C-alpha positions in Angstrom: 11.8 -22.0 4.3 14.9 -20.6 6.4 17.2 -22.4 3.7 15.4 -20.0 0.8 15.7 -16.6 2.5 19.0 -17.7 2.4 19.3 -18.5 -1.1 17.0 -15.4 -2.4 19.0 -12.8 0.4 22.3 -14.3 -1.7 20.7 -13.8 -5.3 19.5 -10.6 -4.1 23.3 -9.9 -2.7 24.6 -10.8 -5.8 22.2 -8.8 -8.0 23.1 -5.7 -6.0 27.1 -6.1 -6.2 26.8 -6.3 -10.0 23.9 -3.5 -10.2 25.9 -1.7 -12.4 25.3 -4.0 -15.6 21.7 -4.0 -15.3 21.4 0.1 -14.9 22.5 0.0 -18.3 20.5 0.2 -21.8 19.2 -2.9 -22.7 18.3 -3.0 -26.6 17.3 0.4 -26.4 15.1 -0.7 -23.1 15.7 1.2 -19.7 15.5 -2.2 -16.5 15.2 -1.1 -13.8 14.4 -2.2 -10.4 15.0 -3.3 -6.9 15.5 -6.2 -3.9 14.3 -5.9 -0.2 14.9 -9.0 2.2 13.3 -8.0 5.2 13.2 -9.4 8.9 10.5 -8.6 11.8 10.5 -9.2 15.3 7.5 -9.2 17.5 8.6 -10.0 20.8 7.4 -11.5 24.6 3.6 -11.9 23.0 1.2 -12.7 25.7 -0.4 -16.7 24.6 -4.1 -17.1 25.5 -5.8 -20.0 25.9 -8.4 -19.2 23.5 -9.2 -20.4 20.1 -9.1 -17.5 18.2 -4.9 -16.6 20.0 -4.4 -19.8 18.9 -5.0 -19.5 15.3 -3.9 -15.4 14.6 -0.5 -16.3 16.7 -0.3 -20.5 15.6 0.5 -21.1 18.6 0.0 -24.6 20.7 -1.4 -25.2 24.4 1.8 -26.2 25.2 2.8 -22.6 24.6 -0.4 -20.7 25.9 1.0 -20.0 29.6 4.8 -19.0 28.6 5.5 -15.6 26.1 6.7 -15.8 23.2 9.2 -13.4 20.1 7.4 -13.7 16.2 9.9 -13.7 13.6 8.5 -13.1 9.9 11.1 -12.7 7.0 10.4 -11.5 3.7 11.6 -11.3 0.5 9.9 -9.0 -2.6 11.2 -7.4 -6.0 10.4 -5.7 -8.5 12.0 -5.5 -11.7 10.7 -2.4 -14.5 11.3 -2.2 -18.2 10.6 1.4 -19.7 10.9 1.2 -24.4 11.1 5.2 -25.4 9.7 5.8 -29.0 10.7 8.8 -31.1 7.1 9.4 -30.8 7.4 10.5 -27.4 5.5 7.3 -26.4 6.8 4.5 -24.7 6.0 1.4 -22.6 6.4 0.3 -19.7 6.2 -3.2 -17.7 6.7 -4.8 -15.0 7.3 -7.3 -12.6 6.8 -7.6 -9.4 6.9 -10.9 -7.1 8.8 -11.9 -3.6 8.4 -14.9 -0.9 6.9 -14.6 2.9 3.7 -12.3 4.3 5.2 -11.5 7.4 3.9 -10.9 10.6 0.6 -9.7 8.0 -0.4 -13.2 8.4 -0.2 -13.0 12.0 -1.5 -9.9 13.1 -5.6 -8.7 11.7 -4.7 -4.9 11.2 -6.8 -2.1 9.0 -3.0 -1.3 8.0 -0.4 -3.2 6.8 2.8 -3.8 9.0 4.7 -5.0 6.7 3.6 -3.4 2.6 6.7 -4.2 0.7 5.8 -8.1 1.8 4.1 -9.9 -1.1 2.2 -12.7 -0.8 1.0 -14.1 -4.2 2.8 -15.7 -6.5 6.8 -15.5 -7.2 6.4 -13.2 -9.5 3.4 -11.5 -11.5 3.1 -9.1 -13.9 1.8 -5.5 -12.6 1.8 -2.9 -14.7 2.4 -3.1 -18.5 0.7 0.0 -20.0 1.5 2.8 -23.1 2.1 6.2 -22.9 2.5 8.3 -25.2 2.5 12.2 -25.1 0.7 15.6 -27.0 1.2 19.0 -26.8 5.5 19.4 -25.7 4.2 17.4 -22.8 1.3 19.1 -21.9 -1.3 16.6 -22.1 -0.5 13.1 -21.4 -1.8 9.6 -21.7 -1.9 5.7 -20.6 -3.2 3.0 -21.4 -2.8 -0.1 -20.0 -3.0 -2.2 -16.7 -0.9 -0.4 -14.1 -2.1 0.5 -9.7 -4.0 3.9 -8.2 -0.6 4.4 -6.7 1.2 5.4 -8.9 -0.8 8.8 -9.5 -2.6 9.2 -7.4 -2.7 9.8 -3.2 1.3 9.4 -4.3 3.2 11.0 -1.7 7.2 11.6 -1.4 8.2 10.4 1.2 6.3 7.6 2.3 8.1 5.1 -0.4 10.3 4.0 3.1 7.7 3.0 5.9 7.4 -0.2 6.0 3.9 0.3 7.9 0.7 0.1 5.0 -1.0 3.0 5.2 1.6 5.7 4.6 2.6 4.8 1.3 -1.1 4.6 0.1 -4.5 5.7 0.7 -6.7 2.2 2.4 -9.7 4.0 2.1 -9.9 3.6 -1.8 -12.1 0.8 -2.8 -9.9 -0.9 -5.7 -8.1 -4.2 -7.0 -5.0 -3.7 -7.6 -4.3 -4.6 -12.1 -6.5 -4.0 -13.4 -6.7 -2.0 -16.3 -7.4 2.1 -17.0 -7.1 4.2 -18.7 -5.3 7.5 -17.7 -6.0 11.3 -18.9 -3.2 14.4 -17.4 -3.6 17.7 -18.9 -0.8 20.0 -17.6 -3.4 23.0 -17.3 -1.5 25.9 -16.5 1.9 26.0 -15.1 1.6 25.5 -11.5 -1.9 23.5 -11.7 -2.0 19.8 -13.7 -6.1 17.4 -13.8 -5.2 14.1 -13.4 -8.1 11.4 -14.5 -8.4 7.6 -15.2 -11.6 5.2 -15.0 -9.9 1.6 -13.3 -12.1 -1.3 -15.9 -12.8 -4.4 -13.5 -13.9 -6.0 -16.8 -12.2 -9.3 -18.5 -11.1 -9.7 -14.5 -11.7 -13.0 -12.7 -15.1 -12.8 -10.9 -15.8 -9.6 -13.0 -18.8 -7.7 -10.4 -19.4 -6.0 -14.6 -18.5 -5.2 -17.7 -20.1 -1.2 -17.3 -18.1 -1.6 -13.2 -15.2 0.2 -12.0 -13.1 3.3 -10.0 -13.1 6.6 -11.6 -10.7 8.8 -9.5 -9.7 12.5 -10.5 -6.8 13.6 -9.1 -6.3 17.8 -8.9 -2.5 18.8 -8.1 -0.9 22.2 -6.9 2.9 22.5 -7.6 3.6 26.0 -6.3 7.1 25.7 -6.2 9.6 23.2 -6.4 9.7 21.4 -3.0 6.0 21.3 -2.1 3.5 19.1 -4.3 -0.9 19.4 -3.4 -3.3 16.7 -4.4 -6.6 16.8 -4.2 -8.9 13.1 -5.2 -12.1 12.3 -4.9 -13.1 9.0 -5.9 -16.1 6.2 -6.7 -16.5 2.9 -7.2 -19.5 1.5 -9.0 -19.3 -2.1 -8.6 -21.3 -4.2 -5.6 -20.5 -3.7 -2.6 -22.6 -4.4 0.8 -24.4 -2.7 2.2 -24.1 -1.6 5.8 -27.0 -0.2 7.5 -29.0 -2.9 9.7 -31.9 -3.5 7.3 -30.4 -3.6 4.3 -27.4 -6.6 5.5 -27.1 -8.9 2.8 -30.0 -7.8 0.3 -28.6 -4.0 -0.8 -25.4 -3.0 -3.2 -24.7 0.3 -3.3 -21.6 1.8 -5.3 -19.5 4.0 -2.7 -17.2 6.5 -2.6 -14.6 9.0 -1.7 -12.3 12.0 -1.2 -8.1 12.7 -0.1 -5.5 15.3 0.4 -2.4 14.1 0.1 0.5 16.8 0.4 4.2 17.3 0.6 6.7 19.9 1.2 10.2 20.3 1.3 11.6 22.5 3.8 15.0 22.4 2.5 17.4 20.2 0.8 17.5 17.6 3.6 14.1 17.8 5.3 10.6 16.6 4.1 7.1 16.6 5.4 3.8 14.7 4.6 0.6 14.9 5.5 -2.3 13.0 4.5 -6.3 12.7 5.0 -8.2 9.7 3.5 -12.6 9.1 3.3 -15.2 7.1 1.7 -18.6 6.6 2.7 -19.2 4.8 5.3 -22.6 3.1 4.6 -21.0 0.4 2.3 -18.2 -2.0 2.9 -16.4 -4.2 0.5 -17.2 -5.4 -2.8 -19.1 -7.6 -3.2 -20.2 -10.4 -6.7 -23.2 -10.2 -6.1 -24.0 -13.4 -7.2 -22.1 -14.4 -3.8 -22.6 -12.2 -1.5 -25.8 -13.5 0.1 -23.2 -15.6 2.5 -24.4 -14.8 6.5 -21.4 -14.6 7.1 -20.4 -10.3 8.2 -17.2 -9.3 7.6 -16.2 -6.2 9.2 -15.7 -2.9 6.3 -12.7 -1.6 4.9 -11.5 1.7 7.3 -13.2 4.9 6.3 -10.9 7.8 7.8 -7.3 7.9 8.0 -5.0 10.4 8.2 -0.7 10.5 9.3 1.6 13.0 8.9 5.6 12.6 8.6 9.3 13.8 8.0 12.3 13.0 7.2 15.0 14.2 7.2 18.2 13.1 5.6 22.7 14.3 6.7 24.8 14.6 4.3 25.3 11.6 2.7 22.1 10.8 2.1 21.6 8.4 5.6 17.5 9.7 6.3 15.3 9.5 9.1 12.0 8.6 9.7 8.4 9.8 11.2 5.1 9.0 10.9 2.0 9.1 13.0 -1.7 8.3 11.7 -4.9 6.8 12.8 -7.6 4.8 11.1 -11.0 4.8 12.0 -14.0 2.1 11.5 -17.0 3.0 11.2 -19.8 4.6 13.0 -22.6 3.9 11.1 -21.6 0.0 12.3 -21.6 1.1 15.2 -25.2 2.8 15.9 -26.5 -0.3 13.9 -25.1 -3.2 16.3 -23.8 -4.9 14.2 -21.9 -8.2 15.7 -21.3 -5.9 18.2 -18.7 -3.9 16.6 -16.4 -1.7 17.8 -15.9 1.7 16.3 -12.2 2.5 17.8 -9.4 4.6 15.7 -6.6 2.3 14.7 -2.6 4.3 15.5 0.2 3.8 13.7 3.5 5.0 14.1 6.4 4.3 12.6 10.6 4.9 13.1 12.8 4.2 10.2 16.3 5.2 10.0 18.1 4.7 6.3 21.9 4.2 6.0 23.8 3.8 2.6 26.1 1.4 2.3 26.6 3.0 -1.7 24.6 3.3 -4.6 23.0 0.2 -4.7 22.4 -0.9 -0.6 21.1 0.1 2.1 20.3 -0.9 5.9 17.2 0.5 6.9 16.0 -0.7 10.1 12.6 0.4 12.0 10.9 0.8 14.8 6.4 0.6 14.3 4.6 0.1 17.2 0.3 0.5 17.1 -2.7 0.1 18.9 -6.3 -0.9 19.2 -6.0 -3.2 16.2 -8.7 -2.8 13.7 -10.3 -0.7 16.7 -10.7 -3.3 18.6 -12.4 -6.2 16.8 -9.6 -8.1 16.6 -9.3 -11.3 18.9 -5.5 -9.6 19.5 -6.3 -6.9 21.5 -3.0 -5.5 23.2 -0.9 -3.2 21.7 1.9 -4.2 19.3 5.1 -3.5 18.8 7.4 -4.3 15.9 11.6 -4.2 15.5 12.7 -4.6 11.7 14.7 -4.8 9.6 15.7 -4.2 5.7 18.8 -4.8 3.1 17.4 -2.6 0.4 18.9 -3.3 -3.1 18.5 -1.1 -5.5 19.6 -1.4 -9.7 
């Protein structure tokens, strides 16, 4: 594994050094992308003798009385190809991939502790869509495969954070890379309306051709430095009910609402905030055919909030700070299901991004998580994680 990571890091550095060539158009197609190599360390992890701790931390009985450091490395990349046409249309293809899951495989959290990690196939297609603009770009249509976060509940200051809850709304019930249709209309100068439908049709274990996520977002942009988004969504795929008298028997759709805002105080300082909430009575998406299992999985979070700030210096080095919480489901507590604890998981992150040149940056991260998954994990200690990333953009 270490040798493989070393090779990947060398490849990433080579790509970064020669990135000027990639930034040019290739046969009329714009090519952009980035590579990240991340090291995360969770120091002084206390071992315990229970099976749950051993499973979570992947340790042996010989280590029970000692302390260890968990160090994990990940490599991730993204490559985007954009072909524009004379009729105000464009075709977008994006590939993502990587190696390693980092500390995500060691800690159960409502929010990923390494959002950039991609433990799936080494390379996969995540976007493939055609976009057509009408009425002098006032009306835009997208059709194909793209993610919810590309256009909805997004934010201008969160891409450098490793903690997943700061970059995505974890309360939205959706699977990635679904076939989608998006409509965007700039109603007036300061307001635009986005609507998209993501269907599970033709996906593995599809819950049905008529099942999917609908999301509507209104964006208010009163000035160049401000973006204020309000969104509502509904997903009519089969979700497990968490009412005590309906467990493993009833299935519903679910819905939610959210607000995401960012504001540039000046050219150096920007702030952001996000709130998300979903219906707490239903949980994860289920295939009716396999949902009768007596096993019980904790539901996704029902409420999320976070706020943060980013400050740049004269050379565009950046310091970022964010704090937030994700709450579990009070319905489960009231129903006393499997001794579920209704708790709030707290996330705090501080990062410093140093730009070596226009293509390469080094980012240091300090993360703190308390009350993991609301107290519903075998590892119930507050967690401090330090990390270092090499980011190569081209």
